C-alpha positions in Angstrom: 14.4 36.0 -22.4 17.2 38.6 -22.2 19.8 36.2 -23.7 17.5 35.3 -26.6 17.7 38.8 -28.3 18.7 37.6 -31.8 16.7 37.0 -34.9 13.3 35.3 -34.9 12.6 32.3 -37.1 9.1 31.5 -38.3 7.8 34.3 -36.1 8.2 31.9 -33.2 11.7 30.7 -32.4 14.0 33.4 -31.0 17.8 32.8 -31.4 20.5 34.1 -29.0 22.2 37.3 -30.0 25.4 36.5 -32.0 28.2 39.0 -32.7 28.4 40.2 -36.3 31.3 41.5 -38.4 30.1 45.1 -38.2 29.3 45.0 -34.6 25.5 45.3 -34.9 24.7 41.7 -34.3 21.4 41.9 -36.1 22.5 40.8 -39.6 20.8 37.6 -40.6 23.8 36.6 -42.7 26.0 36.4 -39.7 24.1 33.3 -38.4 26.4 30.8 -40.0 26.0 27.8 -37.7 24.9 24.2 -37.9 22.8 24.1 -34.8 21.8 26.5 -32.0 19.6 26.6 -29.0 16.5 28.8 -29.3 13.5 29.9 -27.3 10.0 28.9 -28.4 7.7 31.9 -27.7 4.6 29.7 -28.1 5.4 27.0 -25.6 7.9 28.9 -23.4 10.5 26.1 -23.7 14.0 25.9 -25.0 14.5 24.0 -28.2 17.4 23.1 -30.5 17.4 24.5 -34.1 19.4 22.8 -36.8 20.2 24.6 -40.1 20.6 22.7 -43.4 21.9 25.1 -46.0 20.2 24.9 -49.4 22.8 24.8 -52.2 22.7 27.4 -54.9 21.9 25.2 -57.9 22.5 26.3 -61.5 19.6 24.9 -63.4 18.4 25.0 -67.0 14.9 26.3 -67.8 12.9 26.5 -70.9 11.5 29.7 -72.4 8.6 30.2 -74.6 8.8 33.5 -76.3 11.5 34.9 -74.1 9.6 34.1 -70.8 10.6 31.6 -68.2 8.2 28.7 -68.2 8.0 28.6 -64.4 8.0 32.3 -63.9 11.5 32.3 -62.4 10.3 30.4 -59.4 13.1 27.9 -59.3 15.8 30.5 -59.5 14.1 32.5 -56.8 14.0 29.5 -54.6 17.8 29.2 -54.7 18.6 32.8 -54.5 19.2 33.1 -58.2 18.2 35.6 -60.7 14.5 35.0 -60.3 14.3 36.5 -56.8 15.4 35.9 -53.2 14.2 34.4 -50.0 11.8 36.6 -48.1 13.6 37.4 -44.8 11.7 36.4 -41.7 8.9 34.5 -43.4 8.8 30.7 -43.1 7.8 28.8 -46.2 6.4 25.3 -45.6 5.3 24.7 -49.3 8.2 25.9 -51.5 7.8 25.8 -55.2 11.3 24.4 -56.0 11.1 20.6 -56.5 14.4 19.9 -54.7 13.5 22.0 -51.7 10.0 20.6 -51.6 11.4 17.0 -51.6 13.8 17.9 -48.7 11.0 19.5 -46.7 8.7 16.5 -47.2 11.5 14.0 -46.3 12.3 15.9 -43.0 8.6 16.2 -42.2 8.1 12.4 -42.8 11.0 11.7 -40.5 9.5 13.9 -37.8 6.3 11.9 -38.0 7.8 8.7 -36.7 6.5 7.4 -33.3 8.5 8.5 -30.3 11.2 6.3 -28.9 13.2 6.8 -25.7 16.5 6.6 -27.6 15.5 8.8 -30.6 15.3 12.6 -30.7 12.0 14.2 -31.1 11.4 16.7 -34.0 8.8 19.4 -33.6 8.8 21.6 -36.7 10.4 21.8 -40.2 10.3 24.9 -42.5 12.4 26.8 -45.1 13.5 30.3 -44.6 16.3 32.6 -45.8 17.9 30.0 -48.1 18.1 27.3 -45.5 16.0 24.4 -44.2 15.4 24.7 -40.4 14.6 21.6 -38.3 13.4 22.3 -34.7 13.9 19.4 -32.2 14.0 18.9 -28.5 17.0 20.1 -26.5 18.5 17.1 -24.7 20.7 17.6 -21.7 23.6 15.6 -23.2 27.0 16.0 -24.9 27.8 14.7 -28.4 30.2 11.8 -28.6 32.7 13.9 -30.5 33.2 16.1 -27.4 34.1 13.0 -25.3 36.4 11.6 -28.0 38.2 15.0 -28.2 39.3 14.5 -24.6 40.3 10.8 -24.8 39.2 7.6 -26.6 36.7 5.3 -24.9 37.3 1.8 -23.6 36.0 -1.2 -25.5 33.3 -2.0 -23.0 32.1 1.6 -22.9 32.0 1.8 -26.7 30.0 -1.4 -26.7 27.4 0.1 -24.3 27.0 3.1 -26.6 26.7 0.9 -29.7 24.0 -1.2 -28.0 21.9 1.8 -27.4 22.3 3.0 -31.0 21.4 -0.5 -32.2 18.2 -0.4 -30.1 17.2 2.9 -31.7 18.0 1.6 -35.2 15.7 -1.4 -34.6 12.8 0.9 -34.1 13.7 2.8 -37.3 14.1 -0.3 -39.4 10.8 -1.7 -38.1 9.1 1.3 -39.9 11.2 0.8 -43.1 13.6 3.8 -42.5 17.4 3.8 -42.9 19.2 6.4 -40.8 22.1 7.2 -43.1 23.4 9.9 -40.7 25.1 8.0 -37.8 28.2 10.0 -36.7 30.0 11.0 -33.6 28.0 14.3 -33.7 24.6 12.7 -34.0 25.1 10.4 -31.0 24.4 12.2 -27.7 25.7 10.9 -24.4 23.4 11.8 -21.4 24.5 12.2 -17.8 23.2 8.8 -16.8 25.3 7.1 -19.6 22.5 6.5 -22.1 23.1 7.2 -25.8 20.4 9.0 -27.8 20.5 9.0 -31.6 19.7 12.2 -33.5 20.1 13.6 -37.0 17.4 11.5 -38.8 15.5 14.5 -40.2 18.8 16.3 -41.2 20.1 13.2 -43.0 16.8 12.6 -44.8 16.8 16.3 -46.0 20.4 16.1 -47.2 19.7 12.8 -49.1 16.6 14.3 -50.7 18.6 17.4 -51.8 21.2 15.2 -53.5 18.5 13.4 -55.5 17.8 10.3 -53.5 14.5 9.1 -52.0 15.0 8.5 -48.2 11.3 8.1 -47.4 10.3 4.4 -47.4 7.3 3.2 -49.4 7.9 5.4 -52.4 9.4 4.6 -55.8 13.1 5.0 -55.7 13.1 6.1 -59.4 10.8 9.0 -58.7 13.6 11.4 -58.0 15.5 10.3 -61.0 12.5 10.7 -63.3 11.9 14.2 -61.9 15.5 15.2 -62.5 15.4 13.8 -66.0 12.1 15.7 -66.8 13.5 18.9 -65.5 16.6 18.6 -67.7 14.7 17.9 -70.8 15.1 20.9 -73.1 14.6 21.9 -76.7 18.0 23.0 -78.2 16.9 26.2 -80.0 15.1 27.6 -76.8 17.5 26.6 -74.1 18.9 29.1 -71.7 21.2 28.7 -68.6 20.3 30.4 -65.3 23.2 31.7 -63.2 23.6 34.3 -60.4 23.9 37.0 -63.0 20.8 36.0 -64.9 19.9 34.1 -68.0 22.3 33.7 -70.8 22.1 31.8 -74.1 24.1 28.6 -74.2 27.5 28.5 -75.7 28.4 26.6 -78.8 29.8 23.7 -76.7 26.7 23.4 -74.6 24.4 20.6 -75.7 21.2 19.4 -74.1 19.4 16.1 -74.3 17.5 13.6 -72.2 19.9 12.2 -69.6 19.8 8.5 -68.9 19.1 6.9 -65.5 22.8 6.2 -65.0 23.6 9.9 -65.6 21.1 11.0 -63.0 22.4 8.5 -60.4 26.0 9.7 -61.0 24.9 13.3 -60.6 23.2 12.4 -57.3 26.4 10.7 -56.2 28.5 13.8 -57.1 26.1 16.1 -55.3 26.3 13.8 -52.2 30.1 14.2 -52.2 29.7 17.9 -51.9 26.9 17.9 -49.4 28.0 15.2 -47.0 31.8 15.6 -47.1 34.5 13.3 -45.8 32.7 11.3 -43.1 33.5 7.6 -43.0 30.3 6.6 -41.2 28.2 8.0 -44.0 30.2 6.4 -46.9 29.5 2.7 -46.9 30.8 0.9 -50.1 27.3 0.6 -51.5 27.0 4.4 -51.1 30.5 5.4 -52.3 30.8 3.1 -55.3 30.2 4.4 -58.9 27.1 3.3 -60.8 27.4 0.4 -63.3 26.4 0.4 -67.0 22.7 0.2 -66.1 22.9 3.2 -63.8 22.5 1.3 -60.6 25.0 1.1 -57.7 26.8 -2.2 -57.0 24.6 -2.9 -54.0 21.5 -0.9 -52.8 21.5 0.9 -49.5 19.7 -1.0 -46.7 19.9 -1.8 -43.0 23.4 -3.1 -43.5 24.4 0.5 -44.4 23.7 1.6 -40.8 25.7 -1.4 -39.5 28.7 -0.1 -41.5 28.2 3.3 -39.7 28.2 1.5 -36.3 31.4 -0.3 -37.2 33.2 2.9 -38.2 31.9 4.6 -35.1 33.2 1.8 -32.8 36.6 2.1 -34.5 36.7 5.9 -34.1 35.6 5.6 -30.4 38.3 3.1 -29.4 41.2 4.3 -31.6 40.4 8.0 -31.6 40.6 8.3 -35.4 38.6 7.0 -38.4 39.4 3.7 -40.2 40.0 5.7 -43.4 41.7 9.1 -44.0 39.2 11.9 -44.2 41.1 14.5 -46.1 38.9 14.5 -49.2 35.4 13.2 -49.9 36.4 11.9 -53.3 39.5 10.2 -52.0 37.5 8.7 -49.1 34.9 7.3 -51.5 37.6 5.7 -53.7 39.4 4.1 -50.7 36.3 2.7 -49.2 35.6 0.7 -52.4 39.2 -0.1 -53.2 40.9 -1.3 -50.1 40.1 -2.6 -46.6 40.1 -0.3 -43.5 43.0 0.0 -41.1 43.8 -2.9 -38.9 41.6 -3.2 -35.8 44.2 -5.0 -33.7 44.2 -2.2 -31.2 40.4 -2.3 -30.7 40.9 -5.0 -28.1 37.8 -7.2 -27.5 35.9 -5.3 -30.1 38.2 -6.4 -32.9 36.0 -9.2 -34.3 32.9 -7.0 -34.1 34.5 -4.1 -35.9 36.1 -6.3 -38.6 32.7 -8.0 -39.3 30.9 -4.6 -39.6 33.4 -3.0 -41.9 33.2 -5.7 -44.6 32.6 -4.3 -48.1 29.9 -6.7 -49.1 26.7 -5.9 -47.2 25.6 -9.5 -47.2 28.7 -10.5 -45.2 28.0 -8.2 -42.3 26.2 -9.6 -39.2 22.5 -9.3 -38.7 21.0 -7.3 -35.8 20.4 -10.3 -33.6 23.9 -11.6 -33.9 25.4 -8.1 -33.3 23.1 -7.5 -30.2 24.2 -10.9 -28.7 27.9 -10.0 -29.3 27.6 -6.6 -27.6 25.6 -8.0 -24.7 28.3 -10.7 -24.1 31.0 -8.1 -24.2 29.1 -5.7 -21.8 28.6 -8.6 -19.3 32.4 -9.2 -19.1 33.2 -5.6 -18.3 35.5 -5.2 -15.2 34.2 -3.6 -12.1 35.1 0.2 -11.7 38.0 1.1 -9.5 37.1 2.1 -5.9 39.1 5.4 -6.2 36.7 6.7 -8.8 33.8 6.3 -6.3 35.3 8.2 -3.4 33.6 11.5 -2.4 35.5 14.2 -0.4 33.4 15.7 2.3 33.5 19.5 2.6 35.1 21.0 5.7 32.9 22.8 8.2 35.4 25.4 9.3 37.9 27.5 7.6 41.5 26.2 7.4 40.4 22.6 8.1 41.8 19.7 6.1 39.2 18.8 3.5 40.4 15.2 3.3 39.3 14.5 6.9 35.7 14.1 8.1 34.4 16.9 10.3 34.4 16.2 14.1 31.2 17.2 15.9 31.9 18.7 19.3 29.6 19.8 22.1 29.1 23.5 22.6 30.6 24.8 25.9 31.5 22.6 28.9 29.3 20.4 31.1 29.1 22.3 34.5 27.1 21.2 37.4 24.8 23.7 39.0 26.3 23.3 42.5 29.7 24.2 41.3 28.6 27.7 40.5 28.9 28.7 44.2 32.7 28.6 43.8 32.7 32.0 42.2 31.0 33.7 45.3 33.3 35.3 47.9 33.8 33.1 51.1 33.5 34.6 54.6 36.5 34.5 57.0 36.5 31.3 59.0 37.9 31.0 62.5 40.2 28.1 63.5 38.1 27.3 66.5 34.7 25.7 66.1 33.1 27.9 68.9 31.7 31.3 67.8 33.1 34.5 69.4 30.8 37.3 70.5 31.1 40.4 68.3 31.9 43.8 69.9 28.9 45.7 71.0 28.0 49.0 69.5 29.1 51.7 72.1 26.4 53.9 73.7 25.9 56.2 76.8 23.3 54.0 78.5 24.7 50.5 77.7 26.1 48.8 80.8 28.1 45.7 80.5 25.7 42.8 80.0 26.5 39.3 80.9 24.8 36.3 79.3 21.6 35.6 81.1 21.0 32.2 82.5 17.8 30.5 81.8 16.6 30.5 85.5 17.5 34.1 86.4 16.0 37.0 84.5 17.5 40.5 84.6 15.5 42.9 86.7 13.2 45.2 84.8 14.1 48.9 84.8 11.4 51.2 86.0 9.7 53.0 83.2 9.8 56.8 83.6 6.7 58.7 83.0 6.0 59.4 79.3 9.3 57.9 78.3 9.7 54.2 77.7 12.9 52.7 79.0 15.1 51.4 76.2 15.6 47.6 76.1 19.1 46.3 76.3 20.4 44.9 73.1 20.8 41.2 72.6 24.2 39.8 72.3 25.2 39.1 68.6 26.9 35.9 67.7 28.3 34.7 64.4 26.3 32.0 62.7 27.6 28.5 63.2 29.9 27.5 60.4 29.3 24.3 58.5 32.0 21.8 58.2 33.3 21.6 54.7 32.3 18.5 52.7 35.0 16.3 51.6 35.6 16.6 47.9 34.2 13.8 45.8 36.5 11.7 43.8 36.0 12.2 40.1 34.1 9.5 38.4 36.1 7.2 36.3 35.1 6.7 32.7 33.2 3.5 32.1 35.2 1.1 30.1 34.2 -1.5 27.5 33.6 -4.1 30.3 30.7 -2.1 31.7 29.1 -1.9 28.2 29.6 -5.6 27.7 28.0 -6.4 31.0 25.0 -4.2 30.1 24.5 -5.9 26.8 24.8 -9.3 28.3 22.2 -8.4 30.9 19.8 -7.1 28.2 20.2 -10.3 26.2 19.5 -12.5 29.2 16.5 -10.4 30.1 15.1 -10.9 26.6 15.6 -14.6 26.7 13.8 -14.9 30.1 10.9 -12.8 28.7 10.6 -15.0 25.6 10.5 -18.2 27.7 7.9 -16.7 30.0 5.8 -15.7 27.1 6.0 -19.1 25.6 5.0 -20.8 28.8 2.1 -18.5 29.5 0.5 -18.0 26.0 1.6 -20.9 23.8 -1.0 -23.8 23.6 -0.1 -26.9 25.5 0.4 -30.2 23.8 -2.7 -32.3 23.6 -5.2 -29.4 23.8 -6.1 -29.9 20.1 -6.9 -33.6 20.7 -9.4 -33.0 23.6 -12.2 -31.6 21.5 -14.2 -34.8 21.3 -16.5 -35.2 18.4 -15.5 -31.8 16.9 -11.9 -33.0 16.2 -12.5 -32.9 12.5 -12.9 -29.2 12.7 -9.4 -28.8 14.2 -7.4 -31.5 12.5 -8.7 -31.1 9.0 -9.9 -33.7 6.6 -8.3 -37.1 6.2 -7.4 -38.8 3.0 -4.4 -38.9 0.8 -1.2 -37.6 2.3 -0.1 -34.1 1.3 3.2 -33.2 -0.4 5.0 -33.4 2.9 3.9 -36.9 3.6 1.5 -36.3 6.4 -2.2 -36.9 5.9 -4.7 -34.2 6.7 -2.2 -31.5 7.6 -0.3 -29.0 5.6 3.6 -28.9 5.3 3.8 -26.2 7.8 2.3 -28.4 10.5 -0.9 -26.3 10.8 -4.5 -27.6 10.2 -5.9 -27.5 6.7 -9.4 -26.1 6.2 -12.2 -28.4 5.1 -14.1 -27.8 1.8 -17.8 -28.7 2.2 -20.1 -30.1 4.8 -19.2 -33.7 4.1 -15.6 -33.0 4.8 -16.3 -31.9 8.3 -17.8 -35.4 9.1 -15.6 -38.0 7.5 -13.0 -35.9 5.7 -12.8 -38.2 2.7 -14.6 -38.8 -0.5 -13.6 -42.4 -0.8 -11.3 -42.3 -3.7 -8.2 -41.0 -2.0 -8.7 -37.4 -2.9 -10.1 -34.8 -0.5 -10.9 -31.1 -0.4 -7.8 -30.2 1.6 -5.5 -27.4 0.5 -2.9 -29.9 -0.7 -5.2 -31.2 -3.5 -7.0 -28.0 -4.5 -4.4 -25.3 -4.1 -6.4 -23.7 -1.2 -4.5 -21.4 1.3 -2.5 -22.8 4.1 -3.9 -21.6 7.5 -0.6 -21.3 9.3 1.4 -18.6 7.4 5.1 -17.8 7.9 6.0 -15.0 10.2 7.4 -12.8 7.4 4.3 -13.2 5.1 3.0 -9.8 4.0 -0.6 -8.8 4.7 -3.0 -9.8 1.9 -1.0 -13.0 0.9 -1.6 -16.6 1.7 0.4 -19.8 1.3 -1.0 -22.3 -1.2 -0.1 -26.0 -1.6 -0.2 -26.7 -5.3 -0.9 -30.1 -6.8 2.1 -29.5 -9.0 4.4 -30.4 -6.0 5.2 -27.0 -4.6 3.9 -24.3 -2.3 4.0 -20.6 -2.9 2.5 -17.3 -1.5 -0.1 -15.6 -3.7 -2.6 -12.8 -3.3 -5.8 -13.6 -1.5 -8.6 -14.3 -3.9 -6.5 -15.2 -6.9 -7.7 -17.9 -9.3 -5.6 -20.9 -10.2 -5.3 -22.3 -13.7 -4.3 -25.9 -14.1 -1.0 -26.9 -15.7 -1.1 -26.3 -19.4 0.8 -28.0 -22.3 3.9 -25.8 -21.6 4.1 -27.0 -18.0 3.0 -23.7 -16.5 0.9 -23.2 -13.4 -0.8 -19.8 -13.5 -2.4 -17.7 -10.7 -4.5 -14.8 -12.1 -5.7 -11.7 -10.3 -6.9 -8.8 -12.5 -4.1 -7.4 -14.7 -1.4 -9.4 -12.7 -0.3 -12.9 -13.3 2.0 -15.3 -11.4 3.5 -18.1 -13.5 5.3 -21.1 -11.9 7.2 -23.7 -14.0 8.3 -26.5 -11.6 11.1 -28.3 -13.4 10.0 -28.4 -17.0 13.4 -27.9 -18.6 16.6 -29.9 -17.8 20.2 -28.8 -17.6 21.2 -31.7 -19.9 19.3 -30.1 -22.7 19.5 -26.4 -22.0 22.9 -26.2 -20.2 23.8 -25.4 -16.6 24.2 -21.6 -16.9 21.0 -20.0 -15.6 21.9 -16.6 -17.0 22.4 -17.9 -20.6 19.2 -20.0 -20.3 17.2 -17.0 -19.1 18.5 -14.7 -21.9 18.4 -17.0 -24.9 16.3 -20.2 -24.2 13.6 -19.6 -21.6 10.2 -19.9 -23.3 8.5 -17.4 -21.0 10.8 -14.6 -22.2 10.3 -15.3 -25.9 8.0 -12.2 -26.3 10.9 -10.1 -24.9 13.4 -11.4 -27.4 11.0 -10.9 -30.3 9.7 -7.5 -29.4 10.8 -4.3 -31.1 10.4 -2.3 -27.9 12.0 -4.2 -25.0 14.5 -3.6 -22.3 16.3 -5.5 -19.5 17.9 -4.5 -16.3 19.0 -5.9 -12.9 20.4 -9.0 -14.6 22.6 -11.0 -12.1 23.5 -14.5 -11.2 23.2 -15.8 -7.6 25.1 -18.9 -6.4 24.1 -20.3 -3.0 25.9 -23.5 -2.2 25.2 -26.0 -5.0 22.2 -24.0 -6.2 22.6 -21.5 -9.1 20.0 -18.9 -9.9 19.5 -15.9 -12.2 17.1 -13.1 -12.0 16.2 -10.0 -14.0 13.7 -7.3 -14.8 12.2 -7.1 -18.3 9.8 -4.9 -20.2 8.2 -5.3 -23.6 5.0 -4.7 -25.6 2.6 -7.7 -25.8 0.5 -8.6 -28.8 -2.2 -6.1 -27.7 0.2 -3.2 -27.5 0.3 -3.0 -23.7 3.6 -2.3 -22.0 4.2 -5.1 -19.5 6.7 -5.2 -16.6 8.1 -8.6 -15.7 10.2 -10.0 -12.9 11.8 -13.4 -13.6 13.7 -15.9 -11.5 15.3 -19.1 -12.9 16.8 -21.6 -10.4 18.4 -25.0 -10.9 17.4 -27.8 -8.5 18.3 -31.5 -9.1 19.2 -30.8 -12.7 15.9 -29.0 -13.6 15.0 -25.4 -14.0 12.3 -23.9 -11.7 10.8 -20.6 -12.9 9.0 -17.9 -10.9 7.6 -15.2 -13.3 5.4 -12.2 -12.3 3.8 -10.2 -15.1 1.9 -7.0 -14.7 1.3 -3.5 -16.4 4.2 -1.1 -16.6 2.4 1.4 -14.4 2.0 -1.2 -11.6 5.7 -1.9 -11.0 5.4 -1.6 -7.2 2.7 -4.3 -7.0 4.7 -6.6 -9.3 7.7 -6.2 -7.1 5.7 -7.1 -4.0 4.2 -10.2 -5.5 7.6 -11.3 -6.8 9.2 -10.8 -3.4 6.6 -12.9 -1.6 6.6 -15.6 -4.2 10.4 -16.1 -4.4 10.7 -16.1 -0.6 8.1 -18.8 0.0 8.6 -21.0 -3.1 9.3 -24.5 -1.8 9.1 -28.0 -3.2 6.9 -30.5 -1.3 
């Protein structure tokens, strides 16, 4: 909160403190900026505030008896003679018609549904002679900041244009035209996405100039309002200026302007408000009006495509396709001559040239442009390895940061027995026999010889009241231990020792596996010794399954019976039985890697696949689909419906443009794709991807799709589920694609 110590807008949004000319920093007039971050005191979040200055308009009003007909309200709204804006008070219902139209247009733009690639607008109000638009603060940089450093590559520019095109599709679906696509309204996030902003600002500017940017309303409404405001009576006309009202001069005449005059005035006002920006001056916007007061071509969705073409040219070349020195000169050049050559745009040259055509009807449609950009993005080269290297920081000071740190043990490995080396050793004699130590001298000590074991020294008579002292025992040095020979240091074990150890472990595992198989695996013939109950172990007999063996499943395991009669004779007499091969029932013997809760089903369609336990099977429909349903999730198998002779041998192109199961993705206004890749295993070509879209009920679905070619036919594995259950969809898809086999 300390950094947001500036002025407060609408008693809610606090701006940062900005230095002023007099050093106070509190003058509202010093806040001359286009956009600024602010702090919302209501929600406690940071927002982005954009300022749209309201021009000071010189208008004509009618007087009746020397009094302004509207009470000077229009002049006050523009800072004219009638009054001034109230500082610090937000006005959400201004009386001036032009300001009210701009406020309503920006508010209508803010009411559009949210989209991941469009900026959110929270509040719109007028205050201090400006229109303020409060939106979310996105952690991103404008495209102009990236282009100031260096131009973009053709593939990177195509990625940004694809995101902008996706955002425009959402706008055009609601009838809106953006009209404000520039390098400043396209934000680049840290993850590479492009977010389109500036819709509310562009709508407000167009409304201030006299146009009607809100869809669904009559385009002639603004022109009629301007014509009605300029209708005067010659004897009572006055002109409002900053200095006040003055009577008209002799050369000033007033009359009812035609529609062509109002359209030309709107065009001239747009030249002053918008300025020289090539992206915002399509030929249908820059051209003069004709005799009937209408432009050569009305503005429509193709106007935004012109802006994308100019933006691609600027992104790759680093400059606009037309000189931007003057707005009037730019409008003339856009209508009079073609843009600069796009030869240096590389692979984007045909796209840029088609988008910068003067006739809107000659520009490509959205589907064609999206396919071109996707094809160009798929051919992008892999990034260089050097840009992916990461330098590890050094652990110690003075170390080379380019080398990885080496972890060492602390201290040295010392055996406990070696600690005795530090103790002082006693003096050792060269002879192994011990020598007697010298006796302590005393007055009573006679020389004592070592006593033999058979003869005892005579006892001394004990004097009365005084015990006789005993002779001291001879002292000997302790026997010295022979020093142990020093052990030879252990040699380091080489790679041969490690190889022998690994070989021994492998052999031990093999022996254990053989022993386990001999002890616990069933012996051959045990299943045939059950007597009359053999039908319960071998399954029902009847028509052979997809693998060619009667009564057993492809995995070699027994198939369960269905009904009491199947346990007796196993056949119903017409060649069809109740086995899993004919009913899609689960296969008893499951693969080792089958997840818990899944089971293998042999389908009458000629394939087997793992599905969730308890799922219901729907028979093959007219589109050649076999469906397994379980709640909100669905598994769709298409075993060889389409051929490569008709749809081509490229599974990626088939999946993107021709696969019938992905038709809702291609027709949805809210869709995305990721993880698209092609897999070639031997002679088999496959393509997989992840898709999201909104179905007919408005639910967001998450789809995993696999298309593979086998014997000239496409086999499809499709898993469909809700967007919030992506983990379950991935598990079902993984088990289905791992176990899908043809019988």
